Steps between C-alpha positions, in 0.01 A plus 500: 500500500165542676200330349160659536231243423143583417208305636391203286342619178643853516744626241820673611467877487123514503333750728361215706836327537777534754728666244262796498505508883880507485492789252269696730716442806819597317331817371383584852853465639682684224619784724729468798262726695217248463722208592618680813137555606421132455821387675398703804143372491626142492658568839217690670188401299314828578632856482387858448587678178724741691686209658546339157630828361754530782614137493524479121719810498724351767552194278632714215879481451535861623220474759702597805389866510125497434332841528132570578452650153635177345251295702207718390608484135530121523162478675339690213657267242376199693146635545453619143682228312674206656250380760191509276694318228630234739151458645346460154744216434417337837853545632361678808182649645479878522235700685528864387262626770718379788825504300562145617673234292486125561710222349254213498467204262714631212531309169684171553784591267579821691697360794753321279554804281542728801750263658719513188465879467585557865814287473614690190432840656698443819 
């Protein structure tokens, strides 16, 4: 079992504690699509939204025959939902003007969770 300890004086499950941070990270990664985006960003650190759309589709179990319409549909989902949500939770940095995404200084708990998820999804 994994133990998540709060800082001294903090109660488990409070919004200021690490348990809340864990809840936020798990909520941010609840879809495979979002995890695939973050897996790719862990490798390259910076990518365009279009690149993330393409690569995240290729990681899908049936991602061998990715069409341009699929990439555009995925790009729209990323732009209007996933990327702003992940940025709000400090999982990544997203610049809508340049459609650039950066994986930089994510929450400490994120790397361990992603490692486990990636192993299970292979």
